KELOTI-325513 format. One record per residue (C-alpha): residue number from 1; residue in one letter; x, y, z. Coordinates in nm, 2 decimals. Layout:
N
(NUM; "A"; (X; Y; Z))
...
//
This chain:
475
(1; "M"; (-10.55; 8.97; -13.37))
(2; "K"; (-10.57; 9.05; -13.03))
(3; "M"; (-10.63; 8.73; -12.81))
(4; "V"; (-10.97; 8.74; -12.59))
(5; "G"; (-10.89; 8.86; -12.20))
(6; "K"; (-10.76; 8.63; -11.98))
(7; "Y"; (-11.01; 8.70; -11.72))
(8; "E"; (-11.28; 8.79; -11.95))
(9; "N"; (-11.31; 8.43; -12.09))
(10; "Y"; (-11.05; 8.23; -11.96))
(11; "A"; (-11.16; 7.90; -12.13))
(12; "E"; (-11.14; 8.04; -12.48))
(13; "W"; (-10.79; 8.25; -12.42))
(14; "Y"; (-10.65; 7.91; -12.30))
(15; "L"; (-10.71; 7.76; -12.62))
(16; "D"; (-10.63; 8.05; -12.83))
(17; "M"; (-10.30; 8.08; -12.66))
(18; "V"; (-10.18; 7.76; -12.69))
(19; "E"; (-10.29; 7.75; -13.06))
(20; "K"; (-10.11; 8.09; -13.13))
(21; "A"; (-9.81; 8.01; -12.95))
(22; "N"; (-9.78; 7.68; -13.12))
(23; "L"; (-9.73; 7.47; -12.85))
(24; "C"; (-9.93; 7.16; -12.98))
(25; "D"; (-10.16; 7.05; -13.25))
(26; "K"; (-10.50; 6.92; -13.16))
(27; "R"; (-10.61; 6.80; -13.48))
(28; "Y"; (-10.46; 6.47; -13.44))
(29; "P"; (-10.72; 6.21; -13.55))
(30; "I"; (-10.80; 6.09; -13.21))
(31; "K"; (-10.97; 6.33; -12.96))
(32; "G"; (-10.75; 6.41; -12.64))
(33; "M"; (-10.45; 6.29; -12.82))
(34; "N"; (-10.26; 6.56; -12.96))
(35; "V"; (-9.93; 6.61; -13.14))
(36; "W"; (-9.64; 6.81; -12.96))
(37; "T"; (-9.50; 7.04; -13.15))
(38; "P"; (-9.11; 7.16; -13.15))
(39; "Y"; (-9.16; 7.44; -12.92))
(40; "G"; (-9.40; 7.29; -12.67))
(41; "W"; (-9.19; 7.00; -12.65))
(42; "K"; (-8.88; 7.21; -12.58))
(43; "I"; (-9.04; 7.36; -12.28))
(44; "M"; (-9.17; 6.99; -12.16))
(45; "T"; (-8.84; 6.87; -12.16))
(46; "L"; (-8.67; 7.12; -12.01))
(47; "I"; (-8.94; 7.08; -11.71))
(48; "D"; (-8.84; 6.68; -11.73))
(49; "S"; (-8.47; 6.78; -11.70))
(50; "F"; (-8.51; 6.92; -11.38))
(51; "T"; (-8.77; 6.68; -11.26))
(52; "R"; (-8.48; 6.39; -11.35))
(53; "K"; (-8.19; 6.61; -11.21))
(54; "E"; (-8.39; 6.60; -10.85))
(55; "L"; (-8.46; 6.23; -10.88))
(56; "E"; (-8.08; 6.11; -10.96))
(57; "A"; (-7.98; 6.37; -10.70))
(58; "T"; (-8.19; 6.14; -10.45))
(59; "D"; (-8.06; 5.79; -10.58))
(60; "H"; (-8.40; 5.75; -10.80))
(61; "G"; (-8.28; 5.52; -11.10))
(62; "E"; (-8.45; 5.60; -11.43))
(63; "V"; (-8.65; 5.25; -11.57))
(64; "N"; (-8.85; 5.22; -11.87))
(65; "F"; (-9.16; 4.97; -11.87))
(66; "P"; (-9.39; 4.81; -12.12))
(67; "L"; (-9.67; 5.01; -12.24))
(68; "F"; (-9.94; 4.71; -12.21))
(69; "I"; (-10.04; 4.55; -11.83))
(70; "P"; (-10.19; 4.19; -11.84))
(71; "E"; (-10.53; 4.20; -11.70))
(72; "T"; (-10.46; 3.94; -11.45))
(73; "E"; (-10.18; 4.17; -11.32))
(74; "F"; (-10.41; 4.49; -11.34))
(75; "K"; (-10.70; 4.32; -11.13))
(76; "K"; (-10.47; 4.18; -10.84))
(77; "E"; (-10.54; 4.53; -10.61))
(78; "K"; (-10.92; 4.53; -10.61))
(79; "D"; (-10.95; 4.87; -10.49))
(80; "H"; (-10.71; 5.01; -10.76))
(81; "I"; (-10.88; 4.85; -11.06))
(82; "K"; (-11.23; 4.98; -10.93))
(83; "G"; (-11.07; 5.32; -10.98))
(84; "F"; (-11.00; 5.29; -11.30))
(85; "D"; (-11.24; 5.05; -11.45))
(86; "E"; (-11.40; 5.31; -11.63))
(87; "E"; (-11.09; 5.48; -11.74))
(88; "V"; (-10.88; 5.22; -11.91))
(89; "Y"; (-10.81; 5.13; -12.28))
(90; "W"; (-10.84; 4.73; -12.33))
(91; "V"; (-10.63; 4.58; -12.62))
(92; "T"; (-10.83; 4.25; -12.70))
(93; "H"; (-10.69; 4.12; -13.02))
(94; "A"; (-10.32; 4.07; -13.17))
(95; "G"; (-10.39; 4.09; -13.54))
(96; "K"; (-10.70; 3.87; -13.60))
(97; "N"; (-10.63; 3.65; -13.30))
(98; "E"; (-10.83; 3.72; -12.97))
(99; "L"; (-10.61; 3.74; -12.67))
(100; "D"; (-10.64; 3.45; -12.39))
(101; "V"; (-10.55; 3.78; -12.16))
(102; "R"; (-10.69; 4.13; -12.21))
(103; "L"; (-10.42; 4.39; -12.19))
(104; "V"; (-10.45; 4.73; -12.04))
(105; "T"; (-10.26; 5.03; -12.20))
(106; "R"; (-10.09; 5.20; -11.89))
(107; "P"; (-10.31; 5.44; -11.70))
(108; "T"; (-10.05; 5.46; -11.41))
(109; "S"; (-9.78; 5.21; -11.34))
(110; "E"; (-9.82; 5.01; -11.02))
(111; "T"; (-9.98; 4.69; -11.16))
(112; "A"; (-9.70; 4.72; -11.43))
(113; "M"; (-9.40; 4.75; -11.23))
(114; "Y"; (-9.48; 4.55; -10.89))
(115; "P"; (-9.49; 4.20; -11.02))
(116; "M"; (-9.13; 4.30; -11.13))
(117; "F"; (-9.06; 4.47; -10.77))
(118; "S"; (-9.16; 4.10; -10.62))
(119; "L"; (-8.86; 3.96; -10.83))
(120; "W"; (-8.61; 4.25; -10.76))
(121; "V"; (-8.65; 4.27; -10.38))
(122; "R"; (-8.54; 3.98; -10.20))
(123; "S"; (-8.37; 4.13; -9.88))
(124; "H"; (-8.36; 4.40; -9.67))
(125; "Q"; (-8.03; 4.48; -9.84))
(126; "D"; (-8.22; 4.59; -10.18))
(127; "L"; (-8.40; 4.83; -9.98))
(128; "P"; (-8.49; 5.13; -10.02))
(129; "L"; (-8.57; 5.01; -10.41))
(130; "K"; (-8.60; 5.38; -10.59))
(131; "V"; (-8.72; 5.41; -10.93))
(132; "Y"; (-8.88; 5.65; -11.19))
(133; "Q"; (-9.00; 5.68; -11.52))
(134; "I"; (-9.10; 5.95; -11.78))
(135; "V"; (-9.36; 5.78; -12.01))
(136; "N"; (-9.72; 5.86; -12.15))
(137; "T"; (-10.02; 5.68; -11.98))
(138; "F"; (-10.36; 5.65; -12.12))
(139; "R"; (-10.69; 5.71; -11.95))
(140; "Y"; (-11.07; 5.76; -12.14))
(141; "E"; (-11.11; 6.09; -12.05))
(142; "T"; (-11.49; 6.17; -12.08))
(143; "K"; (-11.50; 6.51; -12.01))
(144; "Q"; (-11.44; 6.79; -12.27))
(145; "T"; (-11.04; 6.78; -12.36))
(146; "R"; (-10.84; 7.09; -12.33))
(147; "P"; (-10.45; 7.06; -12.43))
(148; "F"; (-10.24; 6.97; -12.13))
(149; "I"; (-10.49; 7.01; -11.88))
(150; "R"; (-10.75; 6.72; -11.98))
(151; "V"; (-10.61; 6.47; -12.23))
(152; "R"; (-10.65; 6.12; -12.30))
(153; "E"; (-10.27; 6.03; -12.39))
(154; "I"; (-10.08; 6.22; -12.08))
(155; "H"; (-9.72; 6.31; -12.08))
(156; "F"; (-9.63; 6.17; -11.72))
(157; "F"; (-9.33; 6.11; -11.45))
(158; "E"; (-9.36; 5.87; -11.18))
(159; "S"; (-9.14; 5.76; -10.95))
(160; "H"; (-9.21; 5.42; -10.71))
(161; "T"; (-9.04; 5.33; -10.41))
(162; "C"; (-9.00; 5.04; -10.18))
(163; "H"; (-8.90; 5.02; -9.80))
(164; "D"; (-8.83; 4.85; -9.47))
(165; "T"; (-9.08; 5.03; -9.27))
(166; "E"; (-9.34; 5.26; -9.29))
(167; "E"; (-9.17; 5.51; -9.09))
(168; "D"; (-8.90; 5.51; -9.37))
(169; "A"; (-9.14; 5.53; -9.65))
(170; "Q"; (-9.31; 5.84; -9.49))
(171; "C"; (-8.94; 6.00; -9.49))
(172; "Q"; (-8.96; 5.97; -9.87))
(173; "I"; (-9.27; 6.12; -9.87))
(174; "E"; (-9.11; 6.45; -9.73))
(175; "E"; (-8.81; 6.39; -9.96))
(176; "D"; (-9.09; 6.40; -10.25))
(177; "L"; (-9.21; 6.74; -10.14))
(178; "D"; (-8.85; 6.88; -10.10))
(179; "M"; (-8.80; 6.78; -10.46))
(180; "L"; (-9.14; 6.93; -10.57))
(181; "D"; (-9.07; 7.26; -10.38))
(182; "N"; (-8.78; 7.28; -10.60))
(183; "I"; (-8.92; 7.19; -10.92))
(184; "M"; (-9.23; 7.44; -10.89))
(185; "D"; (-8.98; 7.69; -10.78))
(186; "K"; (-8.83; 7.67; -11.15))
(187; "L"; (-9.18; 7.69; -11.29))
(188; "C"; (-9.27; 7.99; -11.08))
(189; "L"; (-9.58; 7.79; -10.95))
(190; "P"; (-9.74; 7.84; -10.62))
(191; "Y"; (-9.91; 7.58; -10.48))
(192; "T"; (-10.09; 7.39; -10.18))
(193; "L"; (-10.04; 7.04; -10.02))
(194; "L"; (-10.37; 6.89; -9.92))
(195; "R"; (-10.43; 6.55; -9.79))
(196; "R"; (-10.72; 6.41; -9.97))
(197; "T"; (-11.05; 6.28; -9.82))
(198; "E"; (-11.07; 5.90; -9.78))
(199; "W"; (-11.35; 5.91; -10.09))
(200; "D"; (-11.09; 6.09; -10.32))
(201; "K"; (-10.76; 5.93; -10.25))
(202; "F"; (-10.58; 5.72; -10.51))
(203; "P"; (-10.73; 5.39; -10.53))
(204; "G"; (-10.52; 5.15; -10.32))
(205; "A"; (-10.36; 5.42; -10.13))
(206; "H"; (-10.33; 5.48; -9.74))
(207; "Y"; (-10.34; 5.84; -9.80))
(208; "T"; (-10.29; 6.07; -10.11))
(209; "V"; (-10.13; 6.43; -10.09))
(210; "G"; (-10.29; 6.65; -10.41))
(211; "I"; (-10.07; 6.89; -10.54))
(212; "D"; (-10.30; 7.17; -10.64))
(213; "T"; (-10.25; 7.56; -10.83))
(214; "V"; (-10.52; 7.80; -10.87))
(215; "M"; (-10.64; 7.87; -11.24))
(216; "P"; (-10.76; 8.23; -11.35))
(217; "N"; (-11.12; 8.18; -11.34))
(218; "H"; (-11.04; 8.07; -10.97))
(219; "R"; (-11.07; 7.67; -10.99))
(220; "T"; (-10.79; 7.47; -10.91))
(221; "L"; (-10.60; 7.24; -11.11))
(222; "Q"; (-10.44; 6.94; -10.96))
(223; "L"; (-10.08; 6.92; -11.07))
(224; "G"; (-9.98; 6.58; -10.93))
(225; "S"; (-9.99; 6.36; -10.59))
(226; "V"; (-9.81; 6.19; -10.38))
(227; "H"; (-9.91; 5.85; -10.23))
(228; "H"; (-9.82; 5.63; -9.93))
(229; "Y"; (-9.95; 5.29; -9.98))
(230; "R"; (-9.83; 5.11; -9.66))
(231; "T"; (-9.86; 4.75; -9.77))
(232; "N"; (-10.16; 4.81; -9.98))
(233; "F"; (-10.00; 4.67; -10.29))
(234; "S"; (-9.73; 4.48; -10.14))
(235; "V"; (-9.97; 4.23; -10.01))
(236; "P"; (-10.12; 4.12; -10.34))
(237; "Y"; (-9.83; 4.15; -10.51))
(238; "D"; (-9.62; 3.94; -10.26))
(239; "I"; (-9.34; 4.19; -10.25))
(240; "T"; (-9.14; 4.07; -9.94))
(241; "Y"; (-8.78; 4.10; -9.82))
(242; "E"; (-8.60; 3.88; -9.59))
(243; "A"; (-8.50; 4.11; -9.27))
(244; "E"; (-8.17; 4.09; -9.05))
(245; "D"; (-8.37; 3.84; -8.83))
(246; "G"; (-8.43; 3.62; -9.09))
(247; "T"; (-8.81; 3.68; -9.12))
(248; "H"; (-9.00; 3.76; -9.43))
(249; "K"; (-9.19; 4.11; -9.42))
(250; "H"; (-9.42; 4.29; -9.67))
(251; "V"; (-9.25; 4.62; -9.80))
(252; "H"; (-9.39; 4.97; -9.75))
(253; "Q"; (-9.46; 5.15; -10.09))
(254; "T"; (-9.48; 5.51; -10.21))
(255; "T"; (-9.54; 5.66; -10.53))
(256; "Y"; (-9.52; 6.06; -10.68))
(257; "G"; (-9.63; 6.14; -11.04))
(258; "M"; (-9.66; 6.48; -11.22))
(259; "S"; (-9.81; 6.54; -11.56))
(260; "E"; (-9.79; 6.78; -11.86))
(261; "R"; (-10.06; 6.98; -11.67))
(262; "L"; (-9.76; 7.16; -11.56))
(263; "L"; (-9.72; 7.32; -11.88))
(264; "G"; (-10.10; 7.39; -11.89))
(265; "A"; (-10.05; 7.58; -11.54))
(266; "V"; (-9.76; 7.79; -11.67))
(267; "V"; (-9.96; 7.88; -11.97))
(268; "S"; (-10.26; 7.95; -11.72))
(269; "V"; (-10.10; 8.14; -11.43))
(270; "H"; (-9.83; 8.33; -11.61))
(271; "G"; (-10.00; 8.41; -11.93))
(272; "D"; (-10.14; 8.77; -12.03))
(273; "D"; (-10.37; 8.91; -12.31))
(274; "N"; (-10.06; 8.93; -12.52))
(275; "G"; (-9.95; 8.59; -12.52))
(276; "L"; (-9.73; 8.34; -12.32))
(277; "I"; (-9.50; 8.45; -12.02))
(278; "L"; (-9.22; 8.19; -11.96))
(279; "P"; (-9.04; 8.17; -11.68))
(280; "P"; (-8.64; 8.19; -11.79))
(281; "A"; (-8.55; 7.83; -11.67))
(282; "I"; (-8.80; 7.63; -11.88))
(283; "A"; (-8.79; 7.91; -12.20))
(284; "P"; (-8.67; 7.73; -12.52))
(285; "F"; (-8.53; 8.10; -12.59))
(286; "Q"; (-8.46; 8.27; -12.26))
(287; "I"; (-8.38; 8.59; -12.49))
(288; "V"; (-8.45; 8.69; -12.89))
(289; "I"; (-8.23; 8.94; -13.03))
(290; "I"; (-8.42; 9.18; -13.28))
(291; "P"; (-8.16; 9.40; -13.50))
(292; "I"; (-8.27; 9.70; -13.60))
(293; "L"; (-8.14; 9.79; -13.96))
(294; "S"; (-8.14; 10.13; -14.14))
(295; "K"; (-8.02; 10.21; -14.42))
(296; "K"; (-7.89; 10.53; -14.31))
(297; "S"; (-7.64; 10.35; -14.03))
(298; "T"; (-7.32; 10.25; -14.16))
(299; "V"; (-7.27; 10.04; -13.86))
(300; "D"; (-7.26; 9.67; -13.93))
(301; "V"; (-7.54; 9.61; -13.72))
(302; "A"; (-7.62; 9.26; -13.84))
(303; "G"; (-7.27; 9.16; -13.77))
(304; "A"; (-7.27; 9.30; -13.41))
(305; "A"; (-7.58; 9.11; -13.33))
(306; "E"; (-7.42; 8.78; -13.44))
(307; "A"; (-7.11; 8.84; -13.19))
(308; "L"; (-7.42; 8.93; -12.91))
(309; "R"; (-7.58; 8.62; -12.96))
(310; "D"; (-7.24; 8.44; -13.00))
(311; "K"; (-7.15; 8.58; -12.66))
(312; "L"; (-7.45; 8.53; -12.47))
(313; "A"; (-7.47; 8.13; -12.58))
(314; "A"; (-7.12; 8.11; -12.48))
(315; "A"; (-7.22; 8.22; -12.13))
(316; "G"; (-7.52; 7.96; -12.11))
(317; "F"; (-7.84; 8.13; -12.20))
(318; "R"; (-8.05; 7.99; -12.46))
(319; "V"; (-8.07; 8.29; -12.72))
(320; "K"; (-8.21; 8.33; -13.04))
(321; "L"; (-8.12; 8.57; -13.30))
(322; "D"; (-8.45; 8.70; -13.55))
(323; "D"; (-8.27; 8.80; -13.86))
(324; "R"; (-8.56; 8.74; -14.03))
(325; "D"; (-8.67; 8.98; -14.32))
(326; "D"; (-8.95; 9.15; -14.16))
(327; "R"; (-9.03; 9.47; -13.96))
(328; "P"; (-8.93; 9.49; -13.61))
(329; "G"; (-9.29; 9.51; -13.47))
(330; "S"; (-9.41; 9.21; -13.63))
(331; "K"; (-9.11; 9.00; -13.46))
(332; "Y"; (-9.18; 9.17; -13.12))
(333; "Y"; (-9.57; 9.00; -13.17))
(334; "D"; (-9.43; 8.70; -13.25))
(335; "W"; (-9.18; 8.63; -12.97))
(336; "E"; (-9.45; 8.81; -12.73))
(337; "I"; (-9.73; 8.55; -12.84))
(338; "K"; (-9.45; 8.27; -12.75))
(339; "G"; (-9.31; 8.42; -12.41))
(340; "V"; (-8.97; 8.46; -12.46))
(341; "P"; (-8.89; 8.64; -12.13))
(342; "L"; (-8.61; 8.87; -12.26))
(343; "R"; (-8.60; 9.11; -12.59))
(344; "L"; (-8.28; 9.28; -12.68))
(345; "E"; (-8.29; 9.52; -12.93))
(346; "L"; (-7.96; 9.62; -13.12))
(347; "G"; (-7.92; 9.94; -13.34))
(348; "G"; (-7.67; 10.17; -13.49))
(349; "R"; (-7.70; 10.42; -13.22))
(350; "D"; (-7.70; 10.12; -12.95))
(351; "I"; (-7.38; 10.00; -13.08))
(352; "E"; (-7.23; 10.39; -13.08))
(353; "N"; (-7.31; 10.42; -12.72))
(354; "G"; (-7.18; 10.07; -12.61))
(355; "V"; (-7.53; 9.96; -12.52))
(356; "V"; (-7.82; 9.70; -12.56))
(357; "T"; (-8.16; 9.77; -12.53))
(358; "F"; (-8.41; 9.57; -12.35))
(359; "A"; (-8.75; 9.49; -12.27))
(360; "R"; (-8.90; 9.24; -12.02))
(361; "R"; (-9.18; 9.00; -12.13))
(362; "D"; (-9.30; 9.01; -11.77))
(363; "T"; (-9.41; 9.39; -11.71))
(364; "G"; (-9.30; 9.57; -12.02))
(365; "E"; (-9.01; 9.77; -11.86))
(366; "K"; (-8.73; 9.88; -12.12))
(367; "G"; (-8.39; 10.00; -12.06))
(368; "T"; (-8.03; 9.96; -12.16))
(369; "I"; (-7.74; 9.71; -12.06))
(370; "A"; (-7.38; 9.83; -12.09))
(371; "M"; (-7.18; 9.61; -12.33))
(372; "D"; (-6.91; 9.56; -12.08))
(373; "S"; (-7.16; 9.41; -11.81))
(374; "L"; (-7.39; 9.23; -12.04))
(375; "I"; (-7.36; 8.90; -11.92))
(376; "P"; (-7.42; 8.99; -11.55))
(377; "G"; (-7.65; 9.22; -11.66))
(378; "T"; (-7.86; 8.98; -11.84))
(379; "Q"; (-7.84; 8.72; -11.56))
(380; "L"; (-7.97; 8.96; -11.32))
(381; "I"; (-8.28; 9.07; -11.50))
(382; "L"; (-8.34; 8.70; -11.59))
(383; "D"; (-8.36; 8.63; -11.21))
(384; "D"; (-8.55; 8.94; -11.12))
(385; "I"; (-8.82; 8.79; -11.40))
(386; "M"; (-8.81; 8.47; -11.19))
(387; "S"; (-8.88; 8.67; -10.88))
(388; "T"; (-9.18; 8.87; -11.02))
(389; "L"; (-9.33; 8.58; -11.17))
(390; "K"; (-9.30; 8.41; -10.81))
(391; "A"; (-9.46; 8.71; -10.65))
(392; "K"; (-9.72; 8.78; -10.89))
(393; "A"; (-9.86; 8.42; -10.86))
(394; "K"; (-9.84; 8.39; -10.51))
(395; "A"; (-10.03; 8.70; -10.46))
(396; "F"; (-10.31; 8.58; -10.70))
(397; "Q"; (-10.32; 8.24; -10.50))
(398; "D"; (-10.36; 8.41; -10.20))
(399; "D"; (-10.62; 8.67; -10.29))
(400; "A"; (-10.82; 8.36; -10.45))
(401; "T"; (-10.84; 8.17; -10.09))
(402; "K"; (-11.15; 8.30; -9.87))
(403; "A"; (-11.21; 8.15; -9.49))
(404; "I"; (-11.60; 8.12; -9.46))
(405; "T"; (-11.80; 7.98; -9.18))
(406; "S"; (-12.15; 7.94; -9.38))
(407; "M"; (-12.21; 7.74; -9.70))
(408; "D"; (-12.44; 8.04; -9.80))
(409; "E"; (-12.15; 8.22; -9.89))
(410; "I"; (-12.07; 8.00; -10.16))
(411; "P"; (-12.20; 8.10; -10.53))
(412; "K"; (-12.42; 7.87; -10.67))
(413; "E"; (-12.25; 7.92; -11.03))
(414; "D"; (-11.91; 8.03; -11.16))
(415; "T"; (-11.89; 8.37; -11.11))
(416; "S"; (-11.63; 8.60; -11.05))
(417; "E"; (-11.67; 8.57; -10.68))
(418; "L"; (-11.59; 8.24; -10.66))
(419; "R"; (-11.28; 8.14; -10.46))
(420; "I"; (-11.10; 7.87; -10.29))
(421; "Y"; (-11.27; 7.82; -9.97))
(422; "S"; (-11.12; 7.72; -9.62))
(423; "F"; (-11.35; 7.61; -9.32))
(424; "G"; (-11.38; 7.40; -9.04))
(425; "W"; (-11.49; 7.06; -9.12))
(426; "C"; (-11.56; 6.79; -8.84))
(427; "G"; (-11.42; 6.49; -9.08))
(428; "C"; (-11.70; 6.31; -9.10))
(429; "E"; (-11.78; 6.16; -9.44))
(430; "E"; (-12.18; 6.24; -9.44))
(431; "C"; (-12.11; 6.61; -9.36))
(432; "G"; (-11.81; 6.59; -9.65))
(433; "H"; (-12.07; 6.46; -9.91))
(434; "K"; (-12.35; 6.69; -9.80))
(435; "F"; (-12.15; 6.99; -9.83))
(436; "E"; (-12.02; 6.90; -10.20))
(437; "D"; (-12.34; 6.77; -10.33))
(438; "E"; (-12.55; 7.11; -10.22))
(439; "H"; (-12.30; 7.33; -10.38))
(440; "D"; (-12.14; 7.10; -10.66))
(441; "I"; (-11.80; 7.17; -10.51))
(442; "K"; (-11.50; 6.94; -10.43))
(443; "I"; (-11.35; 6.91; -10.06))
(444; "L"; (-11.00; 6.90; -10.16))
(445; "G"; (-10.86; 6.78; -9.87))
(446; "T"; (-10.70; 6.93; -9.53))
(447; "P"; (-10.35; 7.08; -9.51))
(448; "Y"; (-10.08; 6.84; -9.51))
(449; "R"; (-9.84; 7.09; -9.32))
(450; "P"; (-10.10; 7.28; -9.10))
(451; "E"; (-9.98; 7.63; -9.06))
(452; "G"; (-10.06; 7.64; -8.66))
(453; "K"; (-10.36; 7.53; -8.49))
(454; "F"; (-10.69; 7.57; -8.61))
(455; "E"; (-11.02; 7.62; -8.43))
(456; "G"; (-11.37; 7.67; -8.58))
(457; "K"; (-11.69; 7.46; -8.62))
(458; "C"; (-11.79; 7.21; -8.88))
(459; "I"; (-11.94; 7.43; -9.16))
(460; "V"; (-12.23; 7.13; -9.19))
(461; "C"; (-12.31; 7.00; -8.86))
(462; "G"; (-12.18; 7.29; -8.60))
(463; "K"; (-11.98; 7.10; -8.40))
(464; "D"; (-11.63; 7.20; -8.27))
(465; "T"; (-11.35; 7.13; -8.46))
(466; "E"; (-10.98; 7.17; -8.52))
(467; "L"; (-10.96; 7.04; -8.86))
(468; "Q"; (-10.95; 7.31; -9.14))
(469; "A"; (-11.05; 7.20; -9.50))
(470; "F"; (-11.01; 7.37; -9.86))
(471; "A"; (-11.27; 7.33; -10.11))
(472; "A"; (-11.29; 7.43; -10.46))
(473; "R"; (-11.47; 7.39; -10.82))
(474; "T"; (-11.14; 7.19; -10.99))
(475; "M"; (-11.05; 7.19; -11.38))
//
């Protein structure tokens, strides 16, 4: 059965895609808490592996903190608890006994980690402190849930660092963004870095940089964020160090986090009307081999297919031999839905000619690879798939962005004309709120790394400004 069109009805297409590709099972009896299936979990763990690689290479140590946070610790940073007071789950009883101190199930880990940081950090020699964890967080999502994109139990990575100066903490932000670029390259996802407005930054942060990408419906999805805290958390949690001159100072802190939304974005950005299209770097199977058997052939196709699998696997490819007793067309359909980047078909005639037939999932292109150049030929195609996916996604994001000078250019409701809008803004909060309220659209922020100098007028009040803002309807 053919799926509904991706651009015809993105919301329905997405749910259909996740179900048919068997990425998770949403039938667990708590709304927004889904069961990861083996195929979906394998993709996520591959994404996690690139995250771990980047963090380990930059001297971050992996930790694992408890799920529960005492209310006494959670309340120490007033802006932080105010930002989460409607989202957290509370534990009030242990068995039949009411707890003296209520417990919060982790919405994020600042208030869990920082009481311990105050014990771990004593001297300037303990700095920088750089740790991370990959865990589940819990937030009571009140909007309509959607697998990976809007859930109540969230697979989440977060790094936390402490530094002796604000300048060193800022260097950490730049390192985080370098790591981000490497990770997103593996996912073939374009993104923007926007410094969030004061009213939309992370609770307790000095500033927040949002990481956004564009969905097929021209709404944006926040994949993660990077936060500079200055001493906003180290003061209430008393995280201090003894400097070389013997004085005691509060540390400067940063965090960086992304979630399973990365998988939701991969599904949305790269998939088509026939199923998933996975970047080879995160595909559980980069290659699927389909033997084309014929009763008329005297060639041992099954044996040759096994040898082909073993040769590719020995070269480091993740490869699946589909030797099920089923028609080739049915197998093609199954693996197209799952988004395997490269399909290899091997029949008697291929063996006689010393080739294997290939079909690319991204473009549908078909051809042959000579057996005597199997490994480099296969790698060349997978590399080109990565490049093609990146270029196509970047072109879509660029096309979805539109510069405007008047609020009248924004459609009142979602239509095919909806875009991500760039415009002049004076930076005034009053103008920002007026813009958002009149058009039910969110100011995502201002470029963290501006491309050249901007000159224009505030789209609300008309004042001259050098500040460029971006706005969109969000997922």
